[in-house]
MARLO-959996 format. One record per residue: residue in one letter; x, y, z of N, C-alpha, C in turn. Coordinates in steps of 0.1 Angstrom, whole numbers, padded with zeros to 4 digits, always signed. Layout:
residues N
aXYZXYZXYZ/...
END
This chain:
residues 338
m-0091+0171+0233-0097+0157+0227-0085+0151+0231/n-0086+0137+0233-0076+0128+0238-0075+0119+0223/s-0065+0111+0231-0056+0104+0214-0065+0096+0206/g-0072+0089+0218-0083+0078+0209-0091+0084+0201/m-0099+0098+0206-0107+0105+0197-0102+0109+0185/t-0089+0114+0186-0083+0119+0173-0081+0110+0163/l-0078+0095+0169-0077+0088+0155-0087+0085+0150/i-0100+0087+0158-0113+0083+0149-0117+0096+0143/l-0113+0108+0148-0113+0119+0138-0104+0120+0123/i-0093+0111+0129-0084+0111+0117-0090+0098+0104/t-0095+0090+0113-0101+0078+0102-0114+0083+0096/l-0123+0092+0100-0135+0099+0096-0130+0107+0084/v-0117+0116+0086-0117+0124+0078-0110+0121+0063/a-0103+0107+0067-0097+0100+0056-0108+0095+0048/f-0118+0091+0052-0128+0080+0050-0139+0091+0042/a-0141+0102+0044-0151+0115+0041-0146+0122+0027/v-0132+0125+0029-0127+0134+0019-0124+0123+0007/t-0120+0112+0010-0119+0100-0003-0133+0100-0009/a-0143+0095-0001-0153+0089-0006-0163+0099-0010/l-0164+0113-0004-0170+0126-0014-0160+0130-0026/l-0147+0129-0025-0143+0132-0036-0144+0126-0046/g-0153+0111-0047-0160+0104-0058-0169+0110-0067/f-0173+0120-0058-0190+0125-0067-0182+0135-0077/v-0169+0143-0077-0159+0152-0085-0149+0145-0092/m-0143+0135-0086-0130+0131-0096-0137+0118-0105/i-0148+0112-0103-0152+0102-0111-0154+0110-0125/p-0167+0120-0126-0167+0127-0136-0160+0133-0140/f-0152+0143-0134-0136+0143-0141-0128+0139-0149/l-0126+0126-0144-0120+0117-0152-0127+0112-0165/h-0140+0109-0162-0146+0106-0174-0146+0117-0183/k-0148+0130-0181-0147+0142-0188-0134+0140-0200/l-0124+0140-0192-0109+0140-0194-0106+0130-0205/k-0116+0115-0202-0114+0105-0212-0101+0096-0203/f-0097+0094-0195-0091+0089-0185-0093+0076-0184/g-0098+0068-0191-0103+0055-0192-0090+0044-0191/q-0095+0034-0182-0084+0021-0183-0084+0018-0198/t-0072+0013-0200-0070+0000-0211-0069-0014-0211/i-0078-0017-0212-0077-0033-0206-0066-0041-0218/l-0057-0047-0215-0047-0056-0224-0053-0069-0229/d-0047-0075-0239-0053-0085-0244-0046-0099-0235/i-0036-0093-0227-0027-0102-0219-0038-0110-0210/g-0046-0101-0202-0053-0103-0191-0063-0112-0194/p-0075-0119-0184-0086-0125-0190-0093-0116-0196/a-0103-0121-0204-0109-0121-0217-0120-0113-0213/w-0127-0116-0200-0140-0109-0198-0138-0097-0187/h-0124-0089-0187-0118-0079-0183-0125-0067-0192/k-0124-0075-0203-0130-0062-0214-0142-0056-0214/k-0148-0059-0207-0161-0053-0200-0156-0039-0194/k-0145-0038-0186-0140-0028-0177-0133-0016-0189/q-0135-0014-0201-0122-0008-0208-0135+0006-0206/g-0127+0016-0203-0132+0028-0200-0135+0031-0187/t-0131+0024-0180-0136+0029-0169-0123+0039-0161/p-0129+0050-0152-0120+0058-0152-0109+0055-0144/t-0095+0057-0149-0083+0051-0134-0078+0064-0129/m-0067+0064-0124-0060+0073-0117-0071+0079-0103/g-0078+0071-0102-0086+0074-0091-0080+0076-0076/g-0071+0071-0077-0060+0070-0062-0061+0085-0059/v-0059+0094-0066-0055+0106-0064-0068+0111-0053/m-0082+0107-0051-0088+0105-0041-0085+0104-0024/f-0079+0094-0026-0075+0087-0010-0062+0094-0009/i-0055+0096-0018-0038+0106-0017-0043+0117-0009/i-0054+0124-0016-0057+0137-0007-0063+0137+0002/g-0073+0126+0008-0078+0120+0019-0069+0117+0031/i-0060+0109+0026-0052+0101+0039-0041+0113+0041/t-0036+0118+0029-0024+0135+0033-0036+0141+0046/a-0045+0147+0038-0054+0155+0045-0053+0151+0064/a-0059+0137+0061-0064+0133+0076-0048+0133+0088/v-0039+0131+0080-0025+0129+0087-0021+0144+0093/v-0026+0152+0083-0022+0170+0085-0029+0173+0100/i-0041+0171+0093-0053+0173+0108-0047+0169+0116/g-0046+0155+0118-0044+0142+0131-0034+0150+0140/v-0020+0150+0132-0010+0157+0136-0010+0169+0144/s-0017+0178+0136-0021+0195+0143-0029+0191+0155/t-0036+0182+0154-0048+0184+0165-0040+0177+0177/l-0033+0163+0177-0026+0158+0185-0015+0169+0195/w-0008+0177+0182+0003+0187+0190-0006+0199+0198/l-0020+0202+0197-0025+0213+0200-0033+0206+0213/s-0035+0195+0213-0044+0191+0223-0037+0189+0237/p-0040+0195+0248-0037+0192+0257-0040+0177+0263/a-0048+0171+0259-0053+0159+0266-0045+0145+0256/a-0039+0150+0244-0032+0142+0239-0016+0147+0241/q-0013+0155+0250+0004+0157+0249+0013+0146+0251/g+0021+0142+0245+0033+0132+0248+0022+0121+0241/y+0012+0122+0233+0009+0107+0227+0017+0106+0216/l+0026+0116+0207+0036+0114+0196+0048+0110+0198/g+0053+0110+0218+0066+0103+0218+0073+0114+0214/d+0085+0113+0212+0099+0115+0210+0097+0121+0195/p+0099+0137+0192+0094+0146+0184+0105+0141+0170/r+0116+0130+0172+0120+0125+0163+0114+0116+0151/g+0104+0110+0162+0093+0100+0153+0086+0107+0145/n+0082+0122+0144+0076+0130+0134+0085+0130+0123/i+0097+0129+0122+0104+0130+0109+0099+0116+0102/k+0101+0107+0109+0097+0093+0102+0089+0094+0097/l+0076+0099+0108+0060+0102+0100+0062+0109+0090/f+0070+0121+0087+0066+0126+0079+0076+0122+0063/a+0082+0115+0067+0095+0108+0058+0087+0099+0050/g+0077+0090+0058+0070+0079+0053+0060+0083+0042/v+0051+0093+0048+0041+0101+0041+0048+0107+0024/a+0059+0112+0028+0065+0122+0017+0071+0107+0004/m+0077+0097+0013+0080+0085+0002+0068+0081-0005/a+0056+0079+0003+0044+0074-0005+0039+0086-0014/l+0037+0096-0008+0036+0104-0020+0045+0106-0034/a+0059+0104-0029+0069+0104-0045+0066+0091-0052/f+0064+0084-0044+0060+0067-0052+0045+0071-0061/g+0037+0076-0055+0024+0082-0060+0027+0086-0075/a+0038+0099-0073+0037+0106-0082+0046+0097-0098/v+0055+0087-0091+0059+0080-0100+0047+0072-0109/g+0039+0065-0098+0027+0060-0106+0018+0071-0115/f+0018+0082-0111+0012+0095-0119+0018+0094-0135/l+0029+0092-0131+0036+0097-0145+0035+0084-0154/d+0034+0071-0149+0033+0061-0158+0015+0064-0162/d+0005+0065-0155-0007+0064-0157-0009+0076-0170/y-0003+0089-0165-0002+0096-0176+0003+0095-0193/i+0016+0088-0189+0019+0085-0202+0009+0072-0208/k+0001+0065-0202-0008+0054-0208-0018+0058-0209/v-0024+0066-0203-0038+0071-0207-0039+0087-0218/v-0030+0094-0213-0028+0106-0224-0020+0104-0237/k-0009+0099-0236+0005+0094-0245-0001+0080-0250/h-0008+0072-0246-0017+0066-0254-0002+0053-0259/r+0001+0052-0245+0016+0043-0250+0011+0031-0237/n+0007+0022-0240+0001+0011-0228+0009+0004-0217/l+0022+0003-0221+0033+0002-0209+0036+0009-0201/g+0034+0025-0204+0037+0033-0195+0054+0033-0194/l+0058+0041-0186+0072+0041-0181+0078+0027-0183/t+0092+0025-0188+0096+0011-0187+0098+0008-0175/a+0101-0007-0173+0104-0012-0159+0116-0008-0154/r+0128-0004-0161+0141+0001-0158+0138+0015-0152/q+0131+0023-0157+0128+0036-0153+0122+0035-0140/k+0114+0029-0139+0106+0030-0128+0110+0025-0116/y+0120+0013-0119+0126+0008-0108+0140+0020-0102/l+0145+0025-0113+0154+0035-0109+0151+0049-0098/m+0138+0050-0101+0131+0057-0095+0123+0056-0082/q+0124+0043-0082+0118+0037-0071+0131+0035-0058/l+0145+0032-0066+0156+0029-0060+0161+0045-0051/v+0155+0055-0060+0165+0068-0054+0152+0073-0042/i+0140+0072-0043+0130+0075-0034+0137+0067-0022/g+0135+0052-0023+0139+0044-0014+0155+0047-0003/v+0164+0052-0012+0174+0058-0004+0169+0070+0005/f+0163+0082-0004+0157+0090+0004+0148+0090+0022/y+0145+0078+0018+0135+0073+0031+0147+0074+0040/l+0155+0062+0035+0164+0055+0047+0176+0069+0052/v+0174+0078+0043+0186+0087+0048+0177+0094+0058/m+0167+0099+0054+0154+0104+0067+0155+0097+0078/l+0151+0086+0078+0152+0075+0092+0167+0078+0099/y+0178+0080+0095+0190+0080+0095+0190+0096+0103/i+0185+0102+0101+0186+0115+0104+0179+0119+0115/a+0168+0110+0115+0162+0110+0124+0161+0101+0138/g+0172+0094+0136+0181+0086+0147+0179+0072+0146/d+0171+0067+0139+0169+0052+0135+0182+0045+0129/r+0190+0044+0135+0207+0038+0130+0207+0027+0133/s+0202+0014+0142+0203+0003+0142+0207-0005+0127/t+0213-0012+0128+0211-0021+0118+0204-0040+0119/a+0200-0039+0133+0196-0052+0133+0179-0050+0133/v+0177-0062+0130+0164-0064+0124+0158-0073+0137/a+0145-0071+0137+0137-0077+0146+0131-0091+0135/v+0133-0103+0142+0127-0113+0133+0116-0121+0142/p+0105-0115+0139+0092-0122+0143+0094-0139+0148/f+0093-0140+0161+0091-0152+0169+0107-0159+0172/f+0115-0150+0166+0129-0157+0170+0138-0144+0176/g+0135-0134+0175+0145-0125+0183+0153-0113+0175/s+0163-0112+0174+0168-0098+0170+0184-0108+0161/l+0186-0099+0148+0197-0103+0143+0203-0088+0134/e+0215-0091+0141+0227-0079+0135+0231-0085+0121/l+0227-0072+0114+0230-0076+0101+0244-0063+0092/g+0247-0056+0103+0255-0046+0098+0251-0037+0083/p+0259-0035+0075+0259-0029+0064+0248-0036+0055/f+0244-0052+0059+0235-0057+0049+0223-0054+0054/y+0222-0046+0062+0209-0042+0067+0198-0034+0058/y+0208-0023+0050+0208-0014+0042+0202-0018+0026/l+0210-0030+0024+0204-0038+0013+0193-0043+0013/l+0190-0053+0026+0177-0057+0028+0163-0047+0031/a+0169-0036+0037+0158-0023+0035+0155-0022+0023/m+0162-0021+0011+0161-0015-0001+0151-0025-0005/i+0156-0040-0005+0147-0050-0014+0136-0050-0007/i+0131-0047+0006+0119-0046+0012+0106-0034+0005/i+0118-0021+0005+0111-0008+0001+0104-0011-0013/t+0114-0016-0021+0111-0019-0034+0101-0028-0038/g+0103-0040-0032+0096-0053-0032+0084-0050-0029/f+0079-0045-0017+0066-0045-0015+0056-0033-0022/v+0067-0022-0024+0060-0014-0034+0053-0021-0046/n+0063-0025-0054+0055-0032-0064+0050-0045-0060/a+0049-0052-0050+0037-0063-0046+0025-0057-0043/v+0025-0045-0040+0010-0037-0037+0005-0033-0052/n+0011-0033-0062+0010-0027-0069+0004-0038-0082/l+0012-0048-0081+0004-0059-0085-0007-0065-0081/t-0010-0064-0070-0022-0068-0062-0032-0061-0069/d-0032-0049-0072-0040-0042-0082-0047-0049-0090/g-0055-0056-0090-0057-0065-0104-0071-0067-0108/l-0083-0065-0095-0094-0069-0094-0099-0060-0089/d-0115-0058-0089-0123-0045-0083-0122-0045-0066/g-0114-0036-0061-0115-0038-0048-0103-0045-0037/l-0096-0055-0045-0087-0063-0039-0078-0057-0033/s-0071-0047-0041-0059-0038-0034-0061-0030-0021/s-0075-0025-0024-0078-0014-0014-0085-0022-0002/s-0092-0033-0004-0095-0042+0005-0084-0049+0015/v-0073-0055+0013-0061-0058+0015-0053-0050+0020/t-0058-0037+0018-0044-0027+0024-0055-0023+0035/f-0064-0021+0035-0077-0018+0049-0073-0027+0058/v-0072-0041+0055-0075-0047+0064-0057-0049+0072/y-0049-0045+0061-0033-0044+0068-0032-0031+0077/a-0041-0017+0072-0038-0007+0080-0044-0010+0098/v-0055-0017+0094-0061-0019+0109-0056-0026+0117/i-0045-0040+0113-0036-0049+0115-0025-0035+0127/f-0021-0027+0118-0008-0021+0122-0013-0009+0132/l-0026-0007+0133-0034+0003+0140-0031-0006+0153/v-0035-0019+0154-0035-0030+0168-0019-0027+0170/i-0010-0031+0162+0005-0030+0164+0009-0019+0170/a+0008-0006+0166+0010+0005+0169+0007+0011+0184/g-0007+0007+0187-0010+0007+0198-0004+0001+0211/i+0000-0013+0208+0006-0022+0217+0020-0017+0218/l+0028-0013+0206+0041-0008+0209+0043+0006+0211/q+0029+0015+0211+0031+0028+0220+0038+0039+0207/f+0035+0035+0196+0039+0041+0183+0027+0052+0178/g+0027+0063+0186+0016+0075+0183+0016+0077+0165/q+0029+0076+0162+0031+0086+0145+0023+0074+0140/a+0030+0059+0143+0025+0048+0128+0008+0049+0135/s+0003+0052+0143-0015+0051+0145-0021+0059+0138/v-0016+0070+0136-0017+0081+0131-0020+0080+0112/i-0007+0069+0110-0007+0068+0096-0016+0055+0093/a-0017+0048+0102-0026+0036+0101-0038+0040+0100/a-0044+0046+0110-0057+0056+0110-0062+0063+0097/a-0051+0069+0090-0057+0076+0076-0059+0065+0068/l-0046+0055+0065-0047+0043+0056-0060+0037+0057/a-0062+0035+0068-0078+0027+0071-0089+0034+0068/g-0091+0049+0070-0100+0058+0067-0100+0055+0048/g-0090+0060+0044-0089+0061+0032-0092+0050+0018/t-0085+0042+0025-0090+0027+0015-0105+0025+0018/l-0108+0025+0029-0126+0020+0032-0131+0029+0025/g-0130+0045+0023-0136+0056+0013-0135+0052-0001/f-0122+0051-0006-0123+0046-0022-0130+0032-0023/l-0133+0022-0012-0138+0011-0015-0155+0016-0017/v-0160+0026-0013-0174+0029-0016-0173+0032-0035/w-0164+0032-0035-0166+0035-0052-0157+0022-0061/n-0150+0018-0054-0138+0008-0061-0146-0003-0062/f-0154-0010-0052-0160-0025-0050-0167-0030-0061/y-0167-0040-0065-0176-0047-0078-0184-0041-0074/p-0189-0036-0088-0184-0032-0100-0178-0022-0097/a-0163-0019-0100-0159-0007-0095-0164+0002-0106/k-0166+0016-0099-0168+0028-0109-0154+0035-0113/v-0144+0028-0104-0130+0041-0108-0119+0031-0104/f-0109+0030-0106-0094+0021-0108-0086+0030-0097/m-0078+0027-0090-0069+0035-0084-0056+0040-0089/g-0055+0030-0102-0041+0029-0111-0028+0029-0104/d-0020+0030-0111-0002+0030-0108-0004+0042-0094/t-0009+0052-0098-0012+0064-0090-0014+0061-0073/g-0023+0057-0075-0028+0050-0059-0018+0038-0054/s-0018+0029-0062-0014+0017-0057+0002+0015-0054/l+0008+0024-0062+0022+0025-0057+0020+0041-0044/f+0016+0047-0041+0011+0055-0031+0009+0044-0017/l-0001+0036-0018-0004+0025-0012+0008+0018-0006/g+0018+0016-0017+0027+0007-0013+0038+0013-0003/g+0037+0027-0007+0048+0034-0001+0044+0035+0015/l+0028+0036+0018+0026+0036+0032+0025+0026+0039/v+0024+0010+0030+0023-0001+0039+0037-0007+0041/v+0050+0002+0034+0060-0002+0038+0067+0009+0049/a+0063+0020+0049+0063+0031+0059+0059+0025+0074/l+0048+0020+0076+0045+0015+0085+0053+0003+0094/a+0055-0006+0083+0064-0013+0090+0076-0009+0096/f+0082+0001+0086+0094+0009+0091+0090+0019+0104/q+0079+0024+0107+0077+0028+0115+0080+0028+0133/v+0072+0014+0132+0073+0004+0144+0087-0004+0146/g+0096+0001+0138+0112-0007+0137+0109-0020+0135/m+0101-0029+0126+0101-0041+0126+0094-0044+0114/p+0105-0042+0101+0100-0044+0088+0095-0056+0083/l+0103-0068+0090+0099-0081+0084+0086-0085+0092/l+0075-0080+0099+0063-0080+0101+0056-0083+0087/l+0064-0077+0076+0055-0076+0064+0055-0091+0059/v+0063-0103+0064+0064-0117+0063+0047-0119+0062/f+0044-0117+0076+0030-0118+0080+0018-0116+0075/a+0022-0097+0082+0008-0089+0079+0011-0086+0064/g+0021-0087+0056+0017-0085+0042+0021-0098+0034/v+0013-0107+0039+0013-0120+0032+0007-0119+0018/v-0004-0114+0015-0012-0115+0000-0002-0105-0005/f+0004-0095-0005+0012-0085-0011+0026-0098-0015/w+0032-0103-0007+0043-0109-0014+0042-0126-0021/c+0029-0129-0018+0022-0138-0028+0018-0134-0038/e+0014-0123-0041+0013-0120-0053+0025-0117-0061/a+0034-0110-0057+0047-0112-0064+0052-0122-0068/f+0054-0133-0056+0063-0143-0057+0054-0151-0070/s+0039-0152-0071+0034-0157-0081+0038-0159-0091/v+0045-0141-0094+0051-0136-0112+0063-0143-0114/i+0070-0138-0102+0082-0145-0102+0082-0159-0105/i+0076-0168-0098+0078-0184-0101+0073-0190-0114/q+0061-0176-0119+0056-0184-0131+0066-0182-0142/v+0072-0170-0142+0081-0164-0150+0094-0177-0153/c+0099-0178-0145+0110-0188-0142+0107-0202-0144/y+0094-0206-0139+0089-0218-0147+0088-0219-0158/f+0083-0209-0168+0078-0207-0179+0090-0210-0187/k+0099-0200-0184+0117-0204-0191+0124-0214-0186/a+0121-0224-0175+0128-0236-0172+0119-0246-0179/t+0108-0244-0185+0101-0259-0190+0100-0256-0207/h+0106-0243-0210+0103-0237-0222+0083-0238-0230/g+0083-0229-0221+0066-0222-0222+0055-0228-0215/k+0056-0236-0207+0048-0247-0194+0046-0235-0182/r+0033-0234-0179+0029-0225-0169+0025-0233-0156/l+0031-0227-0144+0024-0234-0133+0011-0229-0129/f+0010-0217-0132-0004-0210-0130-0011-0210-0142/k-0025-0210-0138-0034-0205-0152-0029-0194-0156/m-0025-0186-0147-0022-0167-0152-0018-0164-0138/s-0009-0154-0137-0004-0145-0126-0007-0130-0132/p-0006-0121-0120-0006-0126-0108-0015-0135-0099/i-0014-0141-0090-0021-0153-0084-0034-0146-0082/h-0041-0137-0082-0056-0136-0083-0062-0138-0095/h-0055-0138-0109-0061-0142-0120-0061-0157-0121/h-0054-0165-0118-0050-0181-0114-0066-0182-0108/f-0070-0181-0098-0081-0182-0092-0095-0177-0098/e-0094-0163-0111-0103-0158-0116-0104-0171-0127/m-0095-0177-0132-0092-0187-0144-0098-0198-0139/c-0099-0201-0126-0109-0213-0118-0120-0214-0115/g-0124-0201-0119-0144-0197-0118-0147-0190-0105/w-0134-0185-0097-0139-0179-0088-0142-0166-0095/s-0152-0161-0089-0158-0146-0091-0150-0135-0079/e-0153-0125-0087-0141-0111-0080-0145-0111-0067/v-0156-0110-0065-0158-0110-0051-0154-0118-0042/k-0155-0132-0045-0151-0141-0036-0136-0139-0033/i-0126-0139-0047-0114-0138-0044-0109-0127-0033/v-0120-0113-0037-0112-0104-0028-0115-0106-0015/s-0129-0113-0011-0130-0119+0003-0120-0125+0009/v-0117-0137+0005-0107-0147+0007-0091-0141+0006/f-0089-0133+0001-0077-0128-0001-0075-0116+0012/a-0085-0106+0017-0088-0099+0027-0086-0112+0040/l-0092-0120+0040-0092-0129+0053-0079-0135+0053/v-0072-0141+0041-0058-0147+0044-0047-0135+0051/g-0054-0122+0044-0046-0111+0050-0046-0109+0064/l-0061-0108+0072-0061-0107+0085-0055-0121+0092/l-0056-0130+0087-0050-0143+0098-0037-0138+0096/g-0025-0136+0083-0012-0130+0086-0011-0120+0098/g-0023-0110+0095-0020-0101+0105-0020-0104+0118/a-0030-0115+0119-0029-0119+0136-0019-0126+0139/l-0013-0131+0132+0003-0140+0134+0013-0129+0138/a+0010-0117+0130+0017-0102+0131+0018-0099+0146/v+0006-0096+0147+0003-0092+0162+0008-0101+0174/w+0006-0114+0172+0007-0127+0178+0025-0121+0185/s+0031-0121+0176+0046-0120+0172+0049-0106+0182/v+0041-0093+0177+0047-0086+0186+0043-0087+0202/l+0032-0096+0206+0028-0096+0219+0036-0103+0225/l+0045-0116+0217+0057-0122+0224+0069-0110+0228/l+0068-0103+0225+0083-0091+0226+0082-0091+0238/
END
């Protein structure tokens, strides 16, 4: 089996396992009464979603992980795909990226468990969650260092390379924790985070192909298949939510793909929706404090602002996915100019 067929296999495995798990997981989550609690701070019409099963991210966590293992094994064993994965040290980066995503997913699972089972609506405290994320981020950067990724220069799209020295690691930690939480914030409407992440995965499948990073192609193909499989159940009206379990896992893979190809700043373009969501919250909080109670947006994150403006969930998801596609096109363009 050649590399192209293997990538198709990876995508199909991730899609099929994730989609089929819905038939088992959703009734199981209903039986356990793992329903989403809708807080009063959100849009009032979201109350009708009360009780929709959450923690469904387990579905694509299993699907994506299985697809990566099957894909890498197939590439190793197939004579037609010999050499596709390139430098064996790249496999350390691949598995470190998946391990990082699984670790973030575990933090999300703990958060969801506290919310749903222990009936504490806010779950882990922000400090607890961030400290765990810092530890995971440090682990990932250490694994990249072991894999031979020791450059402290960062590629700036359209401008060239910039040497940062020790400040590279500070920037890397900000990117890792920032984007993981940004993906988490994007998960606020039916199908939003999974749709935007699907587009992101497809973009990085193209970028990995251009740069000939076989390991990144494996992750991107699995991520695309898994998010598409989840959309079968998560698109409006959602039958299941991914919860922090799923969104933090997705955030880990989003970050891993950018570091896998050695260009974390591609997230400026390819991850435009994610950082806009995060900055809308930061701007709202700062504006609220500076103006003693006034709001710049009707509600944050920004997707709720558009809801309050009368946009339907389907329209918001469609527009945000399109914005992600346009940002991704800029990312691809910047790579082609290298």
